[in-house]
N, C-alpha and C positions, 0 to 999 in steps of 0.2 A: 302394525303393516309397513309404515314407510321409517324402518328402522333397517327392513327387511336388502329395501334394494340398497340400500346403503351400506351394510356390511358386505352386498356381493360385490360392492366398488369394491371398497376399501382392502376385501378376500384376491382380487384379480388384478388388482394389483399389487399386491403380494407378490405373488405369484409367475406377477413379470418379470424381465430380466432386470428392469432398471432396479424392482422392488426385493431381490434375492437379493441385487448389489448392494443398495444402499442399509437390508437389513445384515449382508455380512462385514460390511462397514463397523454399522452400527457397535456389534460384535465383538469385533478389533479395536472400538476405542473406548468400548465395554469394562476390555480386558486392560487398558493401561491406562485406565484413572489413574492407580494408584503410584502410579511413574507421573502423569502427568504433573499430577500435583504435588509429588518431590520438585522436580524438571521447574515449576514453579515457586516455592519456598530455595531453590535454590540460588536462583538466581532471582530472587528479592533480598538475601541477605547477605549477595555479597554486594550488590549494590547498594544496599542499605546505606549500610557507611559512606557509600562514597557520594551521596545526593547533597549530603552539605553542600564539602563543596564545592558537587556543579551547580547548587544555587549561587552561590559566593563567585563562580567564576562566567556564570551568568549572566550578573546585577555590576558587575562589576562599570565603576564611572567608563572607565573607557569603554566602553558597547554600549555606552546608552545615548542619544543622542542629548544635546545642551539642555537645562530647565528639568528634565524627566528626573522623581525621583521616585524609586517601588517604594512601597509602602503597605507594609502588613496591619488588615482590621481589625485582627481576629487574632483571639493569645493564637490558637491551635491550627490558623494557618497554612506557617512556616512547616510545621510539622508532617498536612495531612497535604502537601504537595512533597513531602519526601514519599509521606506511604505510598501513592501514587507514584514517583515517577520507578519507584522499585519494582511497582505491581505493575508497570508497561514493561521492565526491560523482563520479566516472567513472565508477561502474558504471552511476549514476539517469545521469546522460547519457545514456547509452550502451541503456544501458534505455528512456527514454523516447522515441527517435531508435526502437530499434526496432520500439516498439507503436504511435508512430506510421509508420513504413514499412510493417508487417504490415498495419499496422487500409487505410492506401491502400492498398494492391496485392491486399487483398480485396477489397472492396469494390468496384472496377473488372474485375474476372473476371468474365468472362462468367457460367462458374456460380453463382457466387455474386448476380447482376443477378436469374437465371432463377429461382433459392430466392425474393429478395425479395418477387417478382411473386407469388408463390405462394403465399404465406405475409399478400400484404397487407401492410407493411412499411413505413414508409413513416420515413428516417433525414434529418436533419436535415442539413438544403444551407448550401453555406457565403452567412456571410451577418448577417448579427444575431443571430440568435434561432442561432449556431452557436457564434458572440460569446459571446452570455448566456452561455451552458455555459458556456466556456470561462473565461473571468474568474469563472464562478460558484463551475466547481470551484474552483481558484485562493484564493479568497474562506472555503470552507469548509478548505479545510485550512491556511490562514493561521491559523482559528478553532478548528483541532482543539490545529492545537499551541498556539496559546494558551493550551486550556483543558489542557492538557498538564504545560503549561512550569508556567501561573502556580496551576492546583487540583492537577493531582491531583499529579505529583509533591512536590513542599513536604508534601502532605498524606500520603499514599506517607513519607515519608524521617523525618519526625518517627512517623508512627505505629513503619516498620519499629524507628528509633531510639531510643525509649522502648522501646515492647518488650526489647530487645535491653540495656537497660541497666536496665531492674526485673529483669531475671533475669541481674544483676551482670557481668554484658558486660563491656566495650572494645568500643568502636565502630571500628573502624580496618577501614578499605575501602582496597580492595586497585585502583586504581584504572582499568585495564579493562575492571575491573566495575563498579563507575561508569558510566563511562558506557556500556558499553553498557545499562548502565536505563534509563541517559537515554536514549538513539537509538533503544529498548525502545518506550518505551512514548509519545512524540514521531510515531517512526514507525503506532503504532496508533492512536493521534487523529489526527491528520495521515490515516488510510486509510479508519479508521472514519466520519467526520466525509463523506467522503463518497456518504451510504448516501442524505438524498435526494435526490437529482438522479440519480445511478440512477436509486435507482427513478420517478424521473421522467419523463424520458427512453425508459426503459422504456416505462410508460403510454401514454406521450403518441403515440411513436413504434407501438404494437401490438405489441412483439414478445412481452413480457406483459401479459398481461388480467386486469384492476382481483380476478378471482373463482381465477384463479391464482395472483395475490398473498399471499390471502386465505385459499385452502387451503393455503398454504404457509409461513404465518404461524411455526409449531411449525417449522421448519424453521430457515429466516429468524435467531427470539429463540436456537435453538439454534446456528447460525454466528457468530451473533456470542460468545458467550461461547465459543467454537470458540477465538476468533482474542483472543481477551482472556485467554485460557489459555496459547494460545501465549506472546502477546508485553506477559507482563506480571508478575508475581512469582508465584511458586506461593502465593499463601491470600483467603480471599474477597474483604476489602475493596476489595486489588487489580484482580481480576476482576469486579468489581461495577461499580466507577468506570471501567474499560475499556470492560462489553458494554453497558449497558444507556445510551449517548447514544447507539450504535448505532441497539438498538433503539427509543429515544424519534426520535428522528429520526426513520428510517422509518414508524413513527406515524404523523407532522407531516405527513410528506408524504403515505399516504394520506390523514391526513385533509383535507386541501391540494384533493387531485385531486379527492376525493368533491365537497369542495365547490363545486366552479369546476364540474361536469359541472352539477351542479343547477341553477346560475346560469346557465349557458348557454338 
């Protein structure tokens, strides 16, 4: 008897517009599974032969603080790191393709089109504006990666190394942990630097109003620090250096939007 209400709820959700969209997207993704596997294998096979040179470049003495040595504590650690890096490349390609297909499939769905009309949301159409948005995303991603590589990472490595050496500790870092440290900080910065583009697109499309952003400012700031906590070492300096650029870029986008509205 208790299962009947649950089944009725599931059926009702499946018949709703959201349930229909999810089922449609699910079928589309399932039909493309072989393509995703092939795309993953392609990215994996192309990147795997290059991982050895990438790791050697990453652990070059010129990129490490003074007194730091990179060690391998397992016979297969280097191989596993190569597999992880190649796997990340394959998963990145698959993730980008899934996001593209889900967005394209979802926006073409009749229920989504009707809901967008109800909300009076205007999405960018294929053309110069969409191309500029894509180029802006790539530029911001590169700027975030440069910020992490040339500013954030050297500063944090020197800070953490000096702190350990002053305590009389030897600074020998495990290869996999060091590589993970670099990848996390670069990824966090590349993602966080998308904040002004996302803010501008949401404001211009009408999906989120300026008043809603202002009312949610504290939540957005908190989310930036949560991202910093997950993607950076557990110390206040790292958290601050990852979160603050996101907050400043968000506030800059809000200021530019306010200026543009006044000038119109």
